[in-house]
N, CA, C and O atoms as a Tripos MOL2 file, in Angstrom:
@<TRIPOS>MOLECULE
protein
  268   267    67     0     0
PROTEIN
NO_CHARGES

@<TRIPOS>ATOM
      1 N          16.5180   11.8770  -17.7920 N.3       1 MET1
      2 CA         14.8890   11.7500  -17.4150 C.3       1 MET1
      3 C          14.3170   11.8320  -15.9780 C.2       1 MET1
      4 O          14.8950   11.6050  -14.9150 O.2       1 MET1
      5 N          12.8970   12.2570  -16.2350 N.am      2 ASN2
      6 CA         12.6260   12.6110  -14.2350 C.3       2 ASN2
      7 C          12.6500   11.6670  -13.4690 C.2       2 ASN2
      8 O          12.1240   10.5930  -13.7610 O.2       2 ASN2
      9 N          13.2200   11.8690  -12.4280 N.am      3 GLN3
     10 CA         12.6740   10.4620  -11.2330 C.3       3 GLN3
     11 C          11.0540   10.9080  -11.2130 C.2       3 GLN3
     12 O          10.3120   11.8900  -11.1980 O.2       3 GLN3
     13 N          11.0730    9.2080  -11.2230 N.am      4 LEU4
     14 CA          9.1260    8.5170  -11.1770 C.3       4 LEU4
     15 C           9.5070    8.2360   -9.8730 C.2       4 LEU4
     16 O          10.4970    7.7240   -9.3490 O.2       4 LEU4
     17 N           7.7930    9.0050   -9.2460 N.am      5 THR5
     18 CA          7.5940    9.1450   -8.4760 C.3       5 THR5
     19 C           7.4030    7.1190   -7.6480 C.2       5 THR5
     20 O           7.4590    6.1960   -8.4600 O.2       5 THR5
     21 N           7.2260    6.8160   -6.2890 N.am      6 VAL6
     22 CA          7.6240    5.9160   -6.0220 C.3       6 VAL6
     23 C           5.7180    4.5590   -6.7130 C.2       6 VAL6
     24 O           5.7170    3.3450   -6.9130 O.2       6 VAL6
     25 N           4.6150    5.4940   -6.8300 N.am      7 ARG7
     26 CA          3.8340    5.4600   -7.2350 C.3       7 ARG7
     27 C           3.5630    4.2780   -8.6870 C.2       7 ARG7
     28 O           3.0980    3.1510   -8.8610 O.2       7 ARG7
     29 N           4.3200    5.6190   -9.6770 N.am      8 GLU8
     30 CA          4.8020    4.8330  -11.1630 C.3       8 GLU8
     31 C           5.8430    4.2980  -10.7530 C.2       8 GLU8
     32 O           6.6110    4.6470  -11.6490 O.2       8 GLU8
     33 N           6.4230    3.7280  -10.0840 N.am      9 LEU9
     34 CA          7.7680    2.7890  -10.2210 C.3       9 LEU9
     35 C           5.9550    1.6500  -10.2420 C.2       9 LEU9
     36 O           5.3890    1.1000  -11.1870 O.2       9 LEU9
     37 N           5.5700    1.7310   -8.6850 N.am     10 MET10
     38 CA          4.9810    0.4960   -8.5060 C.3      10 MET10
     39 C           4.0070    0.1360  -10.1150 C.2      10 MET10
     40 O           4.0970   -0.9480  -10.6920 O.2      10 MET10
     41 N           3.2140    1.1790  -10.5580 N.am     11 MET11
     42 CA          2.9410    0.7890  -11.3410 C.3      11 MET11
     43 C           3.0690    0.2050  -12.9800 C.2      11 MET11
     44 O           2.5070   -0.3740  -13.9090 O.2      11 MET11
     45 N           4.1850    0.8160  -12.5290 N.am     12 ILE12
     46 CA          5.2290   -0.2020  -13.9620 C.3      12 ILE12
     47 C           5.8480   -1.4810  -13.9370 C.2      12 ILE12
     48 O           6.0770   -2.1690  -14.9320 O.2      12 ILE12
     49 N           6.3030   -1.9870  -11.8710 N.am     13 GLU13
     50 CA          5.6380   -3.7100  -11.8560 C.3      13 GLU13
     51 C           4.9380   -3.9550  -11.6720 C.2      13 GLU13
     52 O           4.7380   -5.1570  -11.8460 O.2      13 GLU13
     53 N           4.1110   -3.3390  -11.2740 N.am     14 ASP14
     54 CA          1.9810   -4.1350  -11.6380 C.3      14 ASP14
     55 C           2.5380   -4.9210  -13.0700 C.2      14 ASP14
     56 O           2.5680   -6.1140  -13.3720 O.2      14 ASP14
     57 N           2.9510   -3.7190  -13.7820 N.am     15 GLU15
     58 CA          1.8960   -3.9690  -15.8830 C.3      15 GLU15
     59 C           3.8710   -5.1060  -15.6090 C.2      15 GLU15
     60 O           3.5900   -6.2720  -15.8850 O.2      15 GLU15
     61 N           4.7740   -5.0540  -15.3820 N.am     16 ILE16
     62 CA          6.1090   -6.3750  -15.7750 C.3      16 ILE16
     63 C           4.6420   -7.1150  -15.3660 C.2      16 ILE16
     64 O           3.5940   -7.1010  -16.0110 O.2      16 ILE16
     65 N           4.9180   -7.7380  -14.1290 N.am     17 ARG17
     66 CA          3.5650   -8.5950  -13.7210 C.3      17 ARG17
     67 C           2.7640   -9.0340  -14.9060 C.2      17 ARG17
     68 O           3.1370   -9.5540  -15.9580 O.2      17 ARG17
     69 N           1.7420   -8.7460  -14.5420 N.am     18 ALA18
     70 CA          0.8020   -8.6970  -15.9570 C.3      18 ALA18
     71 C           1.3330   -8.3790  -17.2520 C.2      18 ALA18
     72 O           0.9600   -7.2110  -17.3540 O.2      18 ALA18
     73 N           1.9720   -8.6500  -18.3380 N.am     19 GLU19
     74 CA          2.7550   -9.0420  -19.3950 C.3      19 GLU19
     75 C           3.4660  -10.5490  -18.5960 C.2      19 GLU19
     76 O           3.0630  -11.3970  -19.3920 O.2      19 GLU19
     77 N           3.8180  -10.8960  -18.1190 N.am     20 GLN20
     78 CA          4.5400  -12.0170  -17.9590 C.3      20 GLN20
     79 C           3.6860  -12.5370  -17.8160 C.2      20 GLN20
     80 O           3.7700  -13.4450  -18.6430 O.2      20 GLN20
     81 N           2.1290  -12.7310  -16.9170 N.am     21 LEU21
     82 CA          1.0730  -13.7970  -16.8470 C.3      21 LEU21
     83 C           1.1580  -14.0500  -18.0510 C.2      21 LEU21
     84 O           1.7080  -15.0390  -18.5340 O.2      21 LEU21
     85 N           0.2790  -12.6250  -18.9980 N.am     22 ALA22
     86 CA         -0.6000  -13.0800  -20.2980 C.3      22 ALA22
     87 C           0.5680  -14.1160  -20.6290 C.2      22 ALA22
     88 O           0.5640  -15.2930  -20.2690 O.2      22 ALA22
     89 N           1.6930  -13.4110  -21.4660 N.am     23 ALA23
     90 CA          2.8720  -14.4970  -22.1210 C.3      23 ALA23
     91 C           2.4880  -15.7690  -21.2780 C.2      23 ALA23
     92 O           1.9310  -16.6740  -21.9000 O.2      23 ALA23
     93 N           2.7570  -15.9670  -19.7280 N.am     24 LYS24
     94 CA          2.2260  -17.4770  -19.4430 C.3      24 LYS24
     95 C           0.9810  -18.0380  -20.2220 C.2      24 LYS24
     96 O           0.9810  -19.1640  -20.7200 O.2      24 LYS24
     97 N           0.2240  -17.4160  -20.2690 N.am     25 THR25
     98 CA         -1.6000  -17.3860  -20.7830 C.3      25 THR25
     99 C          -0.8170  -18.2900  -21.8290 C.2      25 THR25
    100 O          -0.6320  -19.5020  -21.7250 O.2      25 THR25
    101 N          -0.3770  -17.4290  -22.8950 N.am     26 MET26
    102 CA         -0.7900  -17.5590  -23.8100 C.3      26 MET26
    103 C           0.1840  -18.7870  -24.5750 C.2      26 MET26
    104 O          -0.0030  -19.4080  -25.6220 O.2      26 MET26
    105 N           1.0750  -18.8290  -23.7680 N.am     27 ASN27
    106 CA          1.8990  -19.7810  -24.3290 C.3      27 ASN27
    107 C           1.7550  -20.5410  -23.5410 C.2      27 ASN27
    108 O           2.8540  -20.7970  -23.0510 O.2      27 ASN27
    109 N           0.3430  -21.5650  -22.7220 N.am     28 TRP28
    110 CA         -0.0720  -22.2940  -21.9270 C.3      28 TRP28
    111 C          -1.2340  -23.2350  -23.1250 C.2      28 TRP28
    112 O          -1.6670  -24.3870  -23.0910 O.2      28 TRP28
    113 N          -1.4670  -21.8770  -24.2950 N.am     29 CYS29
    114 CA         -3.3710  -21.9800  -24.1410 C.3      29 CYS29
    115 C          -2.5120  -22.4860  -25.2760 C.2      29 CYS29
    116 O          -3.0680  -23.4600  -25.7820 O.2      29 CYS29
    117 N          -1.2260  -22.1590  -25.9410 N.am     30 ALA30
    118 CA         -0.4850  -22.6220  -27.6170 C.3      30 ALA30
    119 C           0.2820  -24.0490  -27.1490 C.2      30 ALA30
    120 O           1.1750  -24.4410  -27.8990 O.2      30 ALA30
    121 N          -0.0960  -25.0410  -25.6520 N.am     31 SER31
    122 CA          0.3160  -25.6640  -25.5420 C.3      31 SER31
    123 C          -0.4750  -27.2750  -25.4110 C.2      31 SER31
    124 O          -0.2390  -28.4540  -25.1500 O.2      31 SER31
    125 N          -1.9300  -26.0170  -25.9360 N.am     32 THR32
    126 CA         -3.0080  -27.2720  -26.0750 C.3      32 THR32
    127 C          -4.0240  -26.9700  -26.7380 C.2      32 THR32
    128 O          -5.1930  -27.1810  -26.4140 O.2      32 THR32
    129 N          -3.5940  -26.4160  -27.7840 N.am     33 CYS33
    130 CA         -4.1250  -26.1270  -29.4030 C.3      33 CYS33
    131 C          -4.1220  -27.1640  -30.9400 C.2      33 CYS33
    132 O          -3.3040  -27.0160  -31.8480 O.2      33 CYS33
    133 N          -5.0440  -28.0150  -30.9270 N.am     34 GLN34
    134 CA         -4.4820  -28.5220  -32.1340 C.3      34 GLN34
    135 C          -4.1000  -28.3960  -33.4480 C.2      34 GLN34
    136 O          -3.5830  -29.2140  -34.2080 O.2      34 GLN34
    137 N          -4.6810  -26.3870  -33.7230 N.am     35 ASP35
    138 CA         -4.6680  -26.3210  -34.6580 C.3      35 ASP35
    139 C          -3.1020  -25.6570  -34.9140 C.2      35 ASP35
    140 O          -2.8540  -24.6010  -34.3310 O.2      35 ASP35
    141 N          -2.1880  -26.1950  -35.6700 N.am     36 GLN36
    142 CA         -0.7840  -25.2520  -35.8850 C.3      36 GLN36
    143 C          -1.0220  -23.7880  -35.8110 C.2      36 GLN36
    144 O          -0.6980  -23.1230  -34.8260 O.2      36 GLN36
    145 N          -1.6560  -23.2430  -36.9820 N.am     37 THR37
    146 CA         -2.1550  -22.3310  -37.2130 C.3      37 THR37
    147 C          -2.3820  -21.3960  -36.0970 C.2      37 THR37
    148 O          -1.4370  -20.6450  -35.8550 O.2      37 THR37
    149 N          -3.2950  -21.2980  -35.4640 N.am     38 MET38
    150 CA         -3.8660  -20.8730  -33.9170 C.3      38 MET38
    151 C          -2.2930  -21.0870  -32.4850 C.2      38 MET38
    152 O          -1.7140  -20.5470  -31.5420 O.2      38 MET38
    153 N          -2.3400  -21.9440  -33.1100 N.am     39 ARG39
    154 CA         -0.8880  -22.0880  -31.7170 C.3      39 ARG39
    155 C           0.3610  -20.9480  -31.9290 C.2      39 ARG39
    156 O           0.9520  -20.0750  -31.2930 O.2      39 ARG39
    157 N           0.3440  -21.4880  -33.0880 N.am     40 THR40
    158 CA          1.5350  -20.4070  -33.8660 C.3      40 THR40
    159 C           0.9900  -19.2410  -33.3280 C.2      40 THR40
    160 O           1.4800  -19.0100  -32.2220 O.2      40 THR40
    161 N           0.0270  -18.2820  -33.7450 N.am     41 GLN41
    162 CA          0.1660  -17.5710  -33.0170 C.3      41 GLN41
    163 C           0.5150  -17.4350  -31.7810 C.2      41 GLN41
    164 O           1.6960  -17.3080  -31.4560 O.2      41 GLN41
    165 N          -0.3700  -17.4430  -31.0210 N.am     42 LEU42
    166 CA         -0.1410  -17.7850  -30.2500 C.3      42 LEU42
    167 C           0.8830  -17.8230  -29.1730 C.2      42 LEU42
    168 O           0.8070  -17.4000  -28.0190 O.2      42 LEU42
    169 N           1.7200  -18.3350  -29.7070 N.am     43 GLU43
    170 CA          2.9390  -17.9710  -29.7350 C.3      43 GLU43
    171 C           3.5230  -17.0770  -29.7570 C.2      43 GLU43
    172 O           4.0770  -16.8170  -28.6900 O.2      43 GLU43
    173 N           3.7360  -16.1760  -30.8280 N.am     44 GLN44
    174 CA          3.4900  -14.8000  -31.1690 C.3      44 GLN44
    175 C           3.4470  -14.2760  -30.4370 C.2      44 GLN44
    176 O           4.5420  -13.9670  -29.9680 O.2      44 GLN44
    177 N           1.9870  -13.6480  -29.6070 N.am     45 MET45
    178 CA          1.8270  -12.9100  -28.7630 C.3      45 MET45
    179 C           2.6680  -13.1150  -27.5440 C.2      45 MET45
    180 O           3.1570  -12.1770  -26.9150 O.2      45 MET45
    181 N           2.7880  -14.1030  -27.3010 N.am     46 ALA46
    182 CA          3.3800  -14.8010  -26.3550 C.3      46 ALA46
    183 C           4.5650  -14.2620  -26.3930 C.2      46 ALA46
    184 O           4.4950  -13.5200  -25.4130 O.2      46 ALA46
    185 N           5.9670  -14.0580  -26.9880 N.am     47 GLU47
    186 CA          6.3210  -13.2540  -27.2740 C.3      47 GLU47
    187 C           6.6770  -11.9250  -28.1120 C.2      47 GLU47
    188 O           7.7310  -11.3070  -28.2600 O.2      47 GLU47
    189 N           5.4990  -11.7550  -28.5510 N.am     48 GLN48
    190 CA          5.4190  -10.4510  -27.5040 C.3      48 GLN48
    191 C           5.2930   -9.6660  -26.6800 C.2      48 GLN48
    192 O           5.8510   -8.5780  -26.5340 O.2      48 GLN48
    193 N           4.1680  -10.4330  -25.7850 N.am     49 HIS49
    194 CA          4.4750  -10.0870  -23.7240 C.3      49 HIS49
    195 C           6.0610  -10.1120  -23.2440 C.2      49 HIS49
    196 O           6.6360   -9.4850  -22.3540 O.2      49 HIS49
    197 N           6.4680  -10.9600  -24.0660 N.am     50 GLN50
    198 CA          8.2200  -11.2900  -23.5490 C.3      50 GLN50
    199 C           9.4480  -10.2470  -23.4510 C.2      50 GLN50
    200 O          10.3820   -9.8690  -22.7440 O.2      50 GLN50
    201 N           8.8340  -10.0730  -24.5570 N.am     51 LEU51
    202 CA          9.2070   -8.7570  -24.6440 C.3      51 LEU51
    203 C           9.1480   -7.5230  -24.5570 C.2      51 LEU51
    204 O          10.2280   -6.9330  -24.6020 O.2      51 LEU51
    205 N           7.6620   -6.5620  -24.3750 N.am     52 ARG52
    206 CA          7.3550   -6.7070  -23.4220 C.3      52 ARG52
    207 C           8.2480   -5.8270  -21.5830 C.2      52 ARG52
    208 O           8.6490   -4.7600  -21.1190 O.2      52 ARG52
    209 N           8.0320   -7.6130  -21.1870 N.am     53 VAL53
    210 CA          8.5010   -7.3550  -20.0190 C.3      53 VAL53
    211 C          10.2820   -6.5590  -20.4930 C.2      53 VAL53
    212 O          10.7170   -5.4740  -20.1070 O.2      53 VAL53
    213 N          11.0140   -7.6460  -21.4840 N.am     54 GLY54
    214 CA         12.1190   -7.0870  -20.7890 C.3      54 GLY54
    215 C          12.2020   -5.7230  -21.4340 C.2      54 GLY54
    216 O          13.3000   -5.2320  -21.1720 O.2      54 GLY54
    217 N          11.3180   -4.7770  -22.3170 N.am     55 GLU55
    218 CA         11.6370   -3.2790  -22.2950 C.3      55 GLU55
    219 C          11.1760   -2.4620  -20.9270 C.2      55 GLU55
    220 O          11.5700   -1.3250  -20.6710 O.2      55 GLU55
    221 N          10.1450   -3.3450  -19.9680 N.am     56 LEU56
    222 CA          9.4630   -2.1980  -18.7240 C.3      56 LEU56
    223 C          10.9010   -2.7120  -18.0780 C.2      56 LEU56
    224 O          10.9210   -2.0640  -17.0310 O.2      56 LEU56
    225 N          11.8460   -3.3270  -18.0920 N.am     57 SER57
    226 CA         12.4350   -3.8520  -16.3160 C.3      57 SER57
    227 C          13.8990   -3.2620  -17.2690 C.2      57 SER57
    228 O          14.8650   -3.0780  -16.5290 O.2      57 SER57
    229 N          14.0540   -3.0850  -18.1400 N.am     58 GLN58
    230 CA         14.8190   -1.8370  -18.8900 C.3      58 GLN58
    231 C          14.3810   -0.4750  -17.9640 C.2      58 GLN58
    232 O          15.1390   -0.0900  -17.0740 O.2      58 GLN58
    233 N          13.3320    0.0940  -18.1940 N.am     59 TYR59
    234 CA         12.6950    0.1850  -18.1670 C.3      59 TYR59
    235 C          12.4270    1.2950  -16.0940 C.2      59 TYR59
    236 O          12.5530    2.3460  -15.4650 O.2      59 TYR59
    237 N          12.1660    0.3990  -16.0880 N.am     60 PHE60
    238 CA         11.7910    0.2160  -14.5040 C.3      60 PHE60
    239 C          13.1450    0.2640  -14.0240 C.2      60 PHE60
    240 O          13.1860    1.0990  -13.1210 O.2      60 PHE60
    241 N          14.5250   -0.3730  -14.2650 N.am     61 ASN61
    242 CA         15.8250   -0.1080  -13.3460 C.3      61 ASN61
    243 C          16.3610    0.5950  -13.8390 C.2      61 ASN61
    244 O          16.6510    1.4680  -13.0210 O.2      61 ASN61
    245 N          16.7960    0.8560  -14.9250 N.am     62 ARG62
    246 CA         17.2780    2.7780  -15.3690 C.3      62 ARG62
    247 C          16.6380    3.5580  -14.0540 C.2      62 ARG62
    248 O          17.3990    4.0370  -13.2130 O.2      62 ARG62
    249 N          14.7920    3.6870  -13.8850 N.am     63 ALA63
    250 CA         14.8230    4.8410  -13.1110 C.3      63 ALA63
    251 C          14.3990    4.5060  -11.4600 C.2      63 ALA63
    252 O          13.6440    5.3480  -10.9740 O.2      63 ALA63
    253 N          14.7690    3.4760  -10.6370 N.am     64 LYS64
    254 CA         14.8260    1.9650   -9.5360 C.3      64 LYS64
    255 C          16.4670    3.4260   -9.2310 C.2      64 LYS64
    256 O          16.6310    4.3560   -8.4410 O.2      64 LYS64
    257 N          17.2370    2.8660  -10.2940 N.am     65 HIS65
    258 CA         18.8860    3.5720   -9.8750 C.3      65 HIS65
    259 C          18.7750    4.9370  -10.0760 C.2      65 HIS65
    260 O          19.0140    5.9970   -9.4980 O.2      65 HIS65
    261 N          18.3550    4.5440  -11.0350 N.am     66 MET66
    262 CA         18.5420    7.0150  -10.0790 C.3      66 MET66
    263 C          17.3670    7.3330   -9.1030 C.2      66 MET66
    264 O          17.5200    8.4440   -8.5950 O.2      66 MET66
    265 N          16.6330    6.9120   -8.8340 N.am     67 GLN67
    266 CA         16.3700    7.0480   -7.3870 C.3      67 GLN67
    267 C          17.3510    7.6550   -6.2980 C.2      67 GLN67
    268 O          17.0040    7.7100   -5.1180 O.2      67 GLN67
@<TRIPOS>BOND
     1     1     2 1
     2     2     3 1
     3     3     4 2
     4     3     5 am
     5     5     6 1
     6     6     7 1
     7     7     8 2
     8     7     9 am
     9     9    10 1
    10    10    11 1
    11    11    12 2
    12    11    13 am
    13    13    14 1
    14    14    15 1
    15    15    16 2
    16    15    17 am
    17    17    18 1
    18    18    19 1
    19    19    20 2
    20    19    21 am
    21    21    22 1
    22    22    23 1
    23    23    24 2
    24    23    25 am
    25    25    26 1
    26    26    27 1
    27    27    28 2
    28    27    29 am
    29    29    30 1
    30    30    31 1
    31    31    32 2
    32    31    33 am
    33    33    34 1
    34    34    35 1
    35    35    36 2
    36    35    37 am
    37    37    38 1
    38    38    39 1
    39    39    40 2
    40    39    41 am
    41    41    42 1
    42    42    43 1
    43    43    44 2
    44    43    45 am
    45    45    46 1
    46    46    47 1
    47    47    48 2
    48    47    49 am
    49    49    50 1
    50    50    51 1
    51    51    52 2
    52    51    53 am
    53    53    54 1
    54    54    55 1
    55    55    56 2
    56    55    57 am
    57    57    58 1
    58    58    59 1
    59    59    60 2
    60    59    61 am
    61    61    62 1
    62    62    63 1
    63    63    64 2
    64    63    65 am
    65    65    66 1
    66    66    67 1
    67    67    68 2
    68    67    69 am
    69    69    70 1
    70    70    71 1
    71    71    72 2
    72    71    73 am
    73    73    74 1
    74    74    75 1
    75    75    76 2
    76    75    77 am
    77    77    78 1
    78    78    79 1
    79    79    80 2
    80    79    81 am
    81    81    82 1
    82    82    83 1
    83    83    84 2
    84    83    85 am
    85    85    86 1
    86    86    87 1
    87    87    88 2
    88    87    89 am
    89    89    90 1
    90    90    91 1
    91    91    92 2
    92    91    93 am
    93    93    94 1
    94    94    95 1
    95    95    96 2
    96    95    97 am
    97    97    98 1
    98    98    99 1
    99    99   100 2
   100    99   101 am
   101   101   102 1
   102   102   103 1
   103   103   104 2
   104   103   105 am
   105   105   106 1
   106   106   107 1
   107   107   108 2
   108   107   109 am
   109   109   110 1
   110   110   111 1
   111   111   112 2
   112   111   113 am
   113   113   114 1
   114   114   115 1
   115   115   116 2
   116   115   117 am
   117   117   118 1
   118   118   119 1
   119   119   120 2
   120   119   121 am
   121   121   122 1
   122   122   123 1
   123   123   124 2
   124   123   125 am
   125   125   126 1
   126   126   127 1
   127   127   128 2
   128   127   129 am
   129   129   130 1
   130   130   131 1
   131   131   132 2
   132   131   133 am
   133   133   134 1
   134   134   135 1
   135   135   136 2
   136   135   137 am
   137   137   138 1
   138   138   139 1
   139   139   140 2
   140   139   141 am
   141   141   142 1
   142   142   143 1
   143   143   144 2
   144   143   145 am
   145   145   146 1
   146   146   147 1
   147   147   148 2
   148   147   149 am
   149   149   150 1
   150   150   151 1
   151   151   152 2
   152   151   153 am
   153   153   154 1
   154   154   155 1
   155   155   156 2
   156   155   157 am
   157   157   158 1
   158   158   159 1
   159   159   160 2
   160   159   161 am
   161   161   162 1
   162   162   163 1
   163   163   164 2
   164   163   165 am
   165   165   166 1
   166   166   167 1
   167   167   168 2
   168   167   169 am
   169   169   170 1
   170   170   171 1
   171   171   172 2
   172   171   173 am
   173   173   174 1
   174   174   175 1
   175   175   176 2
   176   175   177 am
   177   177   178 1
   178   178   179 1
   179   179   180 2
   180   179   181 am
   181   181   182 1
   182   182   183 1
   183   183   184 2
   184   183   185 am
   185   185   186 1
   186   186   187 1
   187   187   188 2
   188   187   189 am
   189   189   190 1
   190   190   191 1
   191   191   192 2
   192   191   193 am
   193   193   194 1
   194   194   195 1
   195   195   196 2
   196   195   197 am
   197   197   198 1
   198   198   199 1
   199   199   200 2
   200   199   201 am
   201   201   202 1
   202   202   203 1
   203   203   204 2
   204   203   205 am
   205   205   206 1
   206   206   207 1
   207   207   208 2
   208   207   209 am
   209   209   210 1
   210   210   211 1
   211   211   212 2
   212   211   213 am
   213   213   214 1
   214   214   215 1
   215   215   216 2
   216   215   217 am
   217   217   218 1
   218   218   219 1
   219   219   220 2
   220   219   221 am
   221   221   222 1
   222   222   223 1
   223   223   224 2
   224   223   225 am
   225   225   226 1
   226   226   227 1
   227   227   228 2
   228   227   229 am
   229   229   230 1
   230   230   231 1
   231   231   232 2
   232   231   233 am
   233   233   234 1
   234   234   235 1
   235   235   236 2
   236   235   237 am
   237   237   238 1
   238   238   239 1
   239   239   240 2
   240   239   241 am
   241   241   242 1
   242   242   243 1
   243   243   244 2
   244   243   245 am
   245   245   246 1
   246   246   247 1
   247   247   248 2
   248   247   249 am
   249   249   250 1
   250   250   251 1
   251   251   252 2
   252   251   253 am
   253   253   254 1
   254   254   255 1
   255   255   256 2
   256   255   257 am
   257   257   258 1
   258   258   259 1
   259   259   260 2
   260   259   261 am
   261   261   262 1
   262   262   263 1
   263   263   264 2
   264   263   265 am
   265   265   266 1
   266   266   267 1
   267   267   268 2
@<TRIPOS>SUBSTRUCTURE
     1 MET1         2 RESIDUE 1 A MET
     2 ASN2         6 RESIDUE 1 A ASN
     3 GLN3        10 RESIDUE 1 A GLN
     4 LEU4        14 RESIDUE 1 A LEU
     5 THR5        18 RESIDUE 1 A THR
     6 VAL6        22 RESIDUE 1 A VAL
     7 ARG7        26 RESIDUE 1 A ARG
     8 GLU8        30 RESIDUE 1 A GLU
     9 LEU9        34 RESIDUE 1 A LEU
    10 MET10       38 RESIDUE 1 A MET
    11 MET11       42 RESIDUE 1 A MET
    12 ILE12       46 RESIDUE 1 A ILE
    13 GLU13       50 RESIDUE 1 A GLU
    14 ASP14       54 RESIDUE 1 A ASP
    15 GLU15       58 RESIDUE 1 A GLU
    16 ILE16       62 RESIDUE 1 A ILE
    17 ARG17       66 RESIDUE 1 A ARG
    18 ALA18       70 RESIDUE 1 A ALA
    19 GLU19       74 RESIDUE 1 A GLU
    20 GLN20       78 RESIDUE 1 A GLN
    21 LEU21       82 RESIDUE 1 A LEU
    22 ALA22       86 RESIDUE 1 A ALA
    23 ALA23       90 RESIDUE 1 A ALA
    24 LYS24       94 RESIDUE 1 A LYS
    25 THR25       98 RESIDUE 1 A THR
    26 MET26      102 RESIDUE 1 A MET
    27 ASN27      106 RESIDUE 1 A ASN
    28 TRP28      110 RESIDUE 1 A TRP
    29 CYS29      114 RESIDUE 1 A CYS
    30 ALA30      118 RESIDUE 1 A ALA
    31 SER31      122 RESIDUE 1 A SER
    32 THR32      126 RESIDUE 1 A THR
    33 CYS33      130 RESIDUE 1 A CYS
    34 GLN34      134 RESIDUE 1 A GLN
    35 ASP35      138 RESIDUE 1 A ASP
    36 GLN36      142 RESIDUE 1 A GLN
    37 THR37      146 RESIDUE 1 A THR
    38 MET38      150 RESIDUE 1 A MET
    39 ARG39      154 RESIDUE 1 A ARG
    40 THR40      158 RESIDUE 1 A THR
    41 GLN41      162 RESIDUE 1 A GLN
    42 LEU42      166 RESIDUE 1 A LEU
    43 GLU43      170 RESIDUE 1 A GLU
    44 GLN44      174 RESIDUE 1 A GLN
    45 MET45      178 RESIDUE 1 A MET
    46 ALA46      182 RESIDUE 1 A ALA
    47 GLU47      186 RESIDUE 1 A GLU
    48 GLN48      190 RESIDUE 1 A GLN
    49 HIS49      194 RESIDUE 1 A HIS
    50 GLN50      198 RESIDUE 1 A GLN
    51 LEU51      202 RESIDUE 1 A LEU
    52 ARG52      206 RESIDUE 1 A ARG
    53 VAL53      210 RESIDUE 1 A VAL
    54 GLY54      214 RESIDUE 1 A GLY
    55 GLU55      218 RESIDUE 1 A GLU
    56 LEU56      222 RESIDUE 1 A LEU
    57 SER57      226 RESIDUE 1 A SER
    58 GLN58      230 RESIDUE 1 A GLN
    59 TYR59      234 RESIDUE 1 A TYR
    60 PHE60      238 RESIDUE 1 A PHE
    61 ASN61      242 RESIDUE 1 A ASN
    62 ARG62      246 RESIDUE 1 A ARG
    63 ALA63      250 RESIDUE 1 A ALA
    64 LYS64      254 RESIDUE 1 A LYS
    65 HIS65      258 RESIDUE 1 A HIS
    66 MET66      262 RESIDUE 1 A MET
    67 GLN67      266 RESIDUE 1 A GLN
């Protein structure tokens, strides 16, 4: 893997925060939703965002250790 610039690392950090916020928002929406089908869809969307957080965090940590 090539070394990432500080700017690129900051952009990854920003994306991690955006994905975390999206996951929290989806979970909150699901908790207020009365329709079970919609609730399930929102929970699945939240889970996908949380998985992206994990993937980006792993990438970020590997890149940061190579600096």
